[in-house]
Backbone atoms as SQL, in Angstrom:
CREATE TABLE atoms (id INTEGER PRIMARY KEY, chain TEXT, resi INTEGER, resn TEXT, atom TEXT, x REAL, y REAL, z REAL);
INSERT INTO atoms VALUES
  (1, 'A', 1, 'UNK', 'N', 56.209, 14.215, -1.336),
  (2, 'A', 1, 'UNK', 'CA', 55.296, 14.911, -0.443),
  (3, 'A', 1, 'UNK', 'C', 55.965, 15.153, 0.907),
  (4, 'A', 2, 'UNK', 'N', 55.620, 16.247, 1.488),
  (5, 'A', 2, 'UNK', 'CA', 56.113, 16.580, 2.822),
  (6, 'A', 2, 'UNK', 'C', 55.230, 15.888, 3.870),
  (7, 'A', 3, 'UNK', 'N', 55.760, 15.767, 5.094),
  (8, 'A', 3, 'UNK', 'CA', 55.026, 15.053, 6.146),
  (9, 'A', 3, 'UNK', 'C', 53.682, 15.696, 6.452),
  (10, 'A', 4, 'UNK', 'N', 53.615, 17.030, 6.466),
  (11, 'A', 4, 'UNK', 'CA', 52.345, 17.694, 6.779),
  (12, 'A', 4, 'UNK', 'C', 51.307, 17.427, 5.693),
  (13, 'A', 5, 'UNK', 'N', 51.741, 17.268, 4.443),
  (14, 'A', 5, 'UNK', 'CA', 50.809, 16.980, 3.360),
  (15, 'A', 5, 'UNK', 'C', 50.244, 15.564, 3.493),
  (16, 'A', 6, 'UNK', 'N', 51.089, 14.625, 3.868),
  (17, 'A', 6, 'UNK', 'CA', 50.645, 13.236, 4.054),
  (18, 'A', 6, 'UNK', 'C', 49.651, 13.144, 5.204),
  (19, 'A', 7, 'UNK', 'N', 49.918, 13.864, 6.300),
  (20, 'A', 7, 'UNK', 'CA', 49.007, 13.860, 7.444),
  (21, 'A', 7, 'UNK', 'C', 47.627, 14.350, 7.023),
  (22, 'A', 8, 'UNK', 'N', 47.578, 15.430, 6.298),
  (23, 'A', 8, 'UNK', 'CA', 46.288, 15.972, 5.869),
  (24, 'A', 8, 'UNK', 'C', 45.597, 15.075, 4.860),
  (25, 'A', 9, 'UNK', 'N', 46.359, 14.447, 3.979),
  (26, 'A', 9, 'UNK', 'CA', 45.792, 13.510, 3.014),
  (27, 'A', 9, 'UNK', 'C', 45.168, 12.304, 3.715),
  (28, 'A', 10, 'UNK', 'N', 45.891, 11.741, 4.667),
  (29, 'A', 10, 'UNK', 'CA', 45.391, 10.577, 5.405),
  (30, 'A', 10, 'UNK', 'C', 44.183, 10.965, 6.260),
  (31, 'A', 11, 'UNK', 'N', 44.245, 12.109, 6.942),
  (32, 'A', 11, 'UNK', 'CA', 43.123, 12.547, 7.777),
  (33, 'A', 11, 'UNK', 'C', 41.871, 12.771, 6.932),
  (34, 'A', 12, 'UNK', 'N', 42.007, 13.433, 5.806),
  (35, 'A', 12, 'UNK', 'CA', 40.865, 13.656, 4.928),
  (36, 'A', 12, 'UNK', 'C', 40.279, 12.362, 4.398),
  (37, 'A', 13, 'UNK', 'N', 41.145, 11.428, 4.033),
  (38, 'A', 13, 'UNK', 'CA', 40.694, 10.121, 3.547),
  (39, 'A', 13, 'UNK', 'C', 39.953, 9.371, 4.646),
  (40, 'A', 14, 'UNK', 'N', 40.502, 9.361, 5.860),
  (41, 'A', 14, 'UNK', 'CA', 39.853, 8.682, 6.986),
  (42, 'A', 14, 'UNK', 'C', 38.487, 9.295, 7.283),
  (43, 'A', 15, 'UNK', 'N', 38.393, 10.612, 7.250),
  (44, 'A', 15, 'UNK', 'CA', 37.118, 11.268, 7.550),
  (45, 'A', 15, 'UNK', 'C', 36.072, 10.908, 6.501),
  (46, 'A', 16, 'UNK', 'N', 36.428, 11.013, 5.225),
  (47, 'A', 16, 'UNK', 'CA', 35.459, 10.697, 4.172),
  (48, 'A', 16, 'UNK', 'C', 35.049, 9.229, 4.203),
  (49, 'A', 17, 'UNK', 'N', 35.999, 8.337, 4.423),
  (50, 'A', 17, 'UNK', 'CA', 35.691, 6.911, 4.471),
  (51, 'A', 17, 'UNK', 'C', 34.804, 6.575, 5.670),
  (52, 'A', 18, 'UNK', 'N', 35.135, 7.121, 6.841),
  (53, 'A', 18, 'UNK', 'CA', 34.331, 6.812, 8.018),
  (54, 'A', 18, 'UNK', 'C', 32.933, 7.418, 7.922),
  (55, 'A', 19, 'UNK', 'N', 32.796, 8.560, 7.268),
  (56, 'A', 19, 'UNK', 'CA', 31.461, 9.107, 7.032),
  (57, 'A', 19, 'UNK', 'C', 30.665, 8.201, 6.101),
  (58, 'A', 20, 'UNK', 'N', 31.308, 7.706, 5.053),
  (59, 'A', 20, 'UNK', 'CA', 30.630, 6.809, 4.122),
  (60, 'A', 20, 'UNK', 'C', 30.201, 5.518, 4.815),
  (61, 'A', 21, 'UNK', 'N', 30.995, 5.041, 5.755),
  (62, 'A', 21, 'UNK', 'CA', 30.668, 3.813, 6.469),
  (63, 'A', 21, 'UNK', 'C', 29.665, 4.038, 7.604),
  (64, 'A', 22, 'UNK', 'N', 29.512, 5.301, 8.053),
  (65, 'A', 22, 'UNK', 'CA', 28.694, 5.564, 9.224),
  (66, 'A', 22, 'UNK', 'C', 27.356, 6.232, 8.984),
  (67, 'A', 23, 'UNK', 'N', 27.119, 6.742, 7.771),
  (68, 'A', 23, 'UNK', 'CA', 25.857, 7.424, 7.487),
  (69, 'A', 23, 'UNK', 'C', 24.913, 6.458, 6.781),
  (70, 'A', 24, 'UNK', 'N', 23.721, 6.319, 7.304),
  (71, 'A', 24, 'UNK', 'CA', 22.778, 5.304, 6.824),
  (72, 'A', 24, 'UNK', 'C', 22.416, 5.421, 5.349),
  (73, 'A', 25, 'UNK', 'N', 22.435, 6.590, 4.771),
  (74, 'A', 25, 'UNK', 'CA', 22.084, 6.752, 3.368),
  (75, 'A', 25, 'UNK', 'C', 23.176, 6.329, 2.407),
  (76, 'A', 26, 'UNK', 'N', 24.352, 6.028, 2.936),
  (77, 'A', 26, 'UNK', 'CA', 25.494, 5.668, 2.096),
  (78, 'A', 26, 'UNK', 'C', 25.353, 4.243, 1.550),
  (79, 'A', 27, 'UNK', 'N', 25.790, 4.019, 0.316),
  (80, 'A', 27, 'UNK', 'CA', 25.714, 2.664, -0.242),
  (81, 'A', 27, 'UNK', 'C', 26.658, 1.667, 0.434),
  (82, 'A', 28, 'UNK', 'N', 27.649, 2.166, 1.175),
  (83, 'A', 28, 'UNK', 'CA', 28.571, 1.242, 1.863),
  (84, 'A', 28, 'UNK', 'C', 28.416, 1.332, 3.387),
  (85, 'A', 29, 'UNK', 'N', 27.230, 1.740, 3.838),
  (86, 'A', 29, 'UNK', 'CA', 26.941, 1.857, 5.274),
  (87, 'A', 29, 'UNK', 'C', 27.196, 0.534, 5.990),
  (88, 'A', 30, 'UNK', 'N', 27.876, 0.628, 7.131),
  (89, 'A', 30, 'UNK', 'CA', 28.137, -0.540, 7.970),
  (90, 'A', 30, 'UNK', 'C', 27.486, -0.363, 9.335),
  (91, 'A', 31, 'UNK', 'N', 27.850, 0.732, 10.020),
  (92, 'A', 31, 'UNK', 'CA', 27.354, 0.975, 11.371),
  (93, 'A', 31, 'UNK', 'C', 27.508, 2.455, 11.700),
  (94, 'A', 32, 'UNK', 'N', 26.584, 3.006, 12.477),
  (95, 'A', 32, 'UNK', 'CA', 26.748, 4.411, 12.875),
  (96, 'A', 32, 'UNK', 'C', 27.946, 4.626, 13.809),
  (97, 'A', 33, 'UNK', 'N', 28.485, 3.560, 14.347),
  (98, 'A', 33, 'UNK', 'CA', 29.662, 3.685, 15.211),
  (99, 'A', 33, 'UNK', 'C', 30.895, 4.181, 14.469),
  (100, 'A', 34, 'UNK', 'N', 30.879, 4.099, 13.145),
  (101, 'A', 34, 'UNK', 'CA', 31.993, 4.649, 12.363),
  (102, 'A', 34, 'UNK', 'C', 32.106, 6.165, 12.542),
  (103, 'A', 35, 'UNK', 'N', 31.008, 6.805, 12.938),
  (104, 'A', 35, 'UNK', 'CA', 31.054, 8.251, 13.164),
  (105, 'A', 35, 'UNK', 'C', 31.933, 8.594, 14.367),
  (106, 'A', 36, 'UNK', 'N', 32.123, 7.655, 15.279),
  (107, 'A', 36, 'UNK', 'CA', 33.048, 7.870, 16.404),
  (108, 'A', 36, 'UNK', 'C', 34.476, 8.012, 15.887),
  (109, 'A', 37, 'UNK', 'N', 34.813, 7.264, 14.839),
  (110, 'A', 37, 'UNK', 'CA', 36.149, 7.384, 14.239),
  (111, 'A', 37, 'UNK', 'C', 36.317, 8.754, 13.583),
  (112, 'A', 38, 'UNK', 'N', 35.249, 9.245, 12.958),
  (113, 'A', 38, 'UNK', 'CA', 35.273, 10.593, 12.379),
  (114, 'A', 38, 'UNK', 'C', 35.562, 11.618, 13.467),
  (115, 'A', 39, 'UNK', 'N', 34.883, 11.493, 14.605),
  (116, 'A', 39, 'UNK', 'CA', 35.097, 12.411, 15.724),
  (117, 'A', 39, 'UNK', 'C', 36.523, 12.302, 16.267),
  (118, 'A', 40, 'UNK', 'N', 37.072, 11.092, 16.325),
  (119, 'A', 40, 'UNK', 'CA', 38.440, 10.885, 16.797),
  (120, 'A', 40, 'UNK', 'C', 39.442, 11.602, 15.900),
  (121, 'A', 41, 'UNK', 'N', 39.289, 11.459, 14.601),
  (122, 'A', 41, 'UNK', 'CA', 40.200, 12.126, 13.659),
  (123, 'A', 41, 'UNK', 'C', 40.065, 13.647, 13.796),
  (124, 'A', 42, 'UNK', 'N', 38.825, 14.134, 13.889),
  (125, 'A', 42, 'UNK', 'CA', 38.610, 15.567, 14.062),
  (126, 'A', 42, 'UNK', 'C', 39.223, 16.091, 15.351),
  (127, 'A', 43, 'UNK', 'N', 39.094, 15.340, 16.425),
  (128, 'A', 43, 'UNK', 'CA', 39.688, 15.746, 17.706),
  (129, 'A', 43, 'UNK', 'C', 41.212, 15.793, 17.627),
  (130, 'A', 44, 'UNK', 'N', 41.793, 14.850, 16.909),
  (131, 'A', 44, 'UNK', 'CA', 43.246, 14.858, 16.742),
  (132, 'A', 44, 'UNK', 'C', 43.716, 16.039, 15.902),
  (133, 'A', 45, 'UNK', 'N', 42.942, 16.396, 14.875),
  (134, 'A', 45, 'UNK', 'CA', 43.281, 17.579, 14.083),
  (135, 'A', 45, 'UNK', 'C', 43.202, 18.843, 14.933),
  (136, 'A', 46, 'UNK', 'N', 42.163, 18.942, 15.761),
  (137, 'A', 46, 'UNK', 'CA', 42.022, 20.087, 16.655),
  (138, 'A', 46, 'UNK', 'C', 43.177, 20.143, 17.650),
  (139, 'A', 47, 'UNK', 'N', 43.508, 19.008, 18.243),
  (140, 'A', 47, 'UNK', 'CA', 44.622, 18.951, 19.200),
  (141, 'A', 47, 'UNK', 'C', 45.928, 19.371, 18.545),
  (142, 'A', 48, 'UNK', 'N', 46.192, 18.906, 17.329),
  (143, 'A', 48, 'UNK', 'CA', 47.456, 19.252, 16.672),
  (144, 'A', 48, 'UNK', 'C', 47.504, 20.728, 16.308),
  (145, 'A', 49, 'UNK', 'N', 46.362, 21.336, 15.999),
  (146, 'A', 49, 'UNK', 'CA', 46.330, 22.767, 15.697),
  (147, 'A', 49, 'UNK', 'C', 46.631, 23.600, 16.947),
  (148, 'A', 50, 'UNK', 'N', 46.133, 23.138, 18.100),
  (149, 'A', 50, 'UNK', 'CA', 46.323, 23.894, 19.339),
  (150, 'A', 50, 'UNK', 'C', 47.706, 23.697, 19.952),
  (151, 'A', 51, 'UNK', 'N', 48.259, 22.486, 19.821),
  (152, 'A', 51, 'UNK', 'CA', 49.543, 22.196, 20.461),
  (153, 'A', 51, 'UNK', 'C', 50.719, 22.244, 19.506),
  (154, 'A', 52, 'UNK', 'N', 50.444, 22.315, 18.202),
  (155, 'A', 52, 'UNK', 'CA', 51.472, 22.292, 17.157),
  (156, 'A', 52, 'UNK', 'C', 52.309, 21.016, 17.210),
  (157, 'A', 53, 'UNK', 'N', 51.688, 19.906, 17.630),
  (158, 'A', 53, 'UNK', 'CA', 52.338, 18.599, 17.664),
  (159, 'A', 53, 'UNK', 'C', 51.371, 17.543, 17.153),
  (160, 'A', 54, 'UNK', 'N', 51.873, 16.681, 16.276),
  (161, 'A', 54, 'UNK', 'CA', 51.050, 15.624, 15.713),
  (162, 'A', 54, 'UNK', 'C', 51.865, 14.325, 15.737),
  (163, 'A', 55, 'UNK', 'N', 51.333, 13.303, 16.362),
  (164, 'A', 55, 'UNK', 'CA', 52.037, 12.028, 16.477),
  (165, 'A', 55, 'UNK', 'C', 52.349, 11.438, 15.113),
  (166, 'A', 56, 'UNK', 'N', 51.388, 11.455, 14.204),
  (167, 'A', 56, 'UNK', 'CA', 51.620, 10.868, 12.886),
  (168, 'A', 56, 'UNK', 'C', 52.735, 11.589, 12.138),
  (169, 'A', 57, 'UNK', 'N', 52.784, 12.908, 12.250),
  (170, 'A', 57, 'UNK', 'CA', 53.851, 13.662, 11.587),
  (171, 'A', 57, 'UNK', 'C', 55.212, 13.317, 12.192),
  (172, 'A', 58, 'UNK', 'N', 55.256, 13.131, 13.508),
  (173, 'A', 58, 'UNK', 'CA', 56.509, 12.728, 14.157),
  (174, 'A', 58, 'UNK', 'C', 56.969, 11.354, 13.663),
  (175, 'A', 59, 'UNK', 'N', 56.026, 10.428, 13.525),
  (176, 'A', 59, 'UNK', 'CA', 56.352, 9.085, 13.037),
  (177, 'A', 59, 'UNK', 'C', 56.845, 9.149, 11.595),
  (178, 'A', 60, 'UNK', 'N', 56.161, 9.934, 10.768),
  (179, 'A', 60, 'UNK', 'CA', 56.574, 10.061, 9.368),
  (180, 'A', 60, 'UNK', 'C', 57.983, 10.631, 9.254),
  (181, 'A', 61, 'UNK', 'N', 58.311, 11.617, 10.072),
  (182, 'A', 61, 'UNK', 'CA', 59.663, 12.194, 10.033),
  (183, 'A', 61, 'UNK', 'C', 60.712, 11.165, 10.441),
  (184, 'A', 62, 'UNK', 'N', 60.389, 10.318, 11.434),
  (185, 'A', 62, 'UNK', 'CA', 61.330, 9.274, 11.842),
  (186, 'A', 62, 'UNK', 'C', 61.510, 8.227, 10.744),
  (187, 'A', 63, 'UNK', 'N', 60.491, 8.073, 9.897),
  (188, 'A', 63, 'UNK', 'CA', 60.579, 7.139, 8.771),
  (189, 'A', 63, 'UNK', 'C', 61.311, 7.750, 7.574),
  (190, 'A', 64, 'UNK', 'N', 61.713, 9.015, 7.720),
  (191, 'A', 64, 'UNK', 'CA', 62.501, 9.650, 6.669),
  (192, 'A', 64, 'UNK', 'C', 61.736, 10.547, 5.721),
  (193, 'A', 65, 'UNK', 'N', 60.446, 10.770, 5.994),
  (194, 'A', 65, 'UNK', 'CA', 59.676, 11.679, 5.162),
  (195, 'A', 65, 'UNK', 'C', 60.108, 13.100, 5.481),
  (196, 'A', 66, 'UNK', 'N', 60.286, 13.891, 4.452),
  (197, 'A', 66, 'UNK', 'CA', 60.784, 15.252, 4.616),
  (198, 'A', 66, 'UNK', 'C', 59.745, 16.140, 5.307),
  (199, 'A', 67, 'UNK', 'N', 60.207, 16.911, 6.282),
  (200, 'A', 67, 'UNK', 'CA', 59.373, 17.883, 6.948),
  (201, 'A', 67, 'UNK', 'C', 59.404, 19.170, 6.130),
  (202, 'A', 68, 'UNK', 'N', 58.398, 19.991, 6.263),
  (203, 'A', 68, 'UNK', 'CA', 58.406, 21.244, 5.517),
  (204, 'A', 68, 'UNK', 'C', 57.293, 22.162, 5.915),
  (205, 'A', 69, 'UNK', 'N', 57.397, 23.406, 5.482),
  (206, 'A', 69, 'UNK', 'CA', 56.385, 24.407, 5.828),
  (207, 'A', 69, 'UNK', 'C', 55.372, 24.597, 4.753);
């Protein structure tokens, strides 16, 4: 997998998991504060789209994950 694919996979997983933990109707509900984590991930995705820079992608590239378009 390329670094951009891993970033999107992790972001999508974090969003779905935090929604499951933060919405009261969910069987694994913990606290509505988990929705703040959802907002954080969304804000980071928005920031990376506007600036074309993502910290996680930079870290993955330094770890040797292949970059790609």
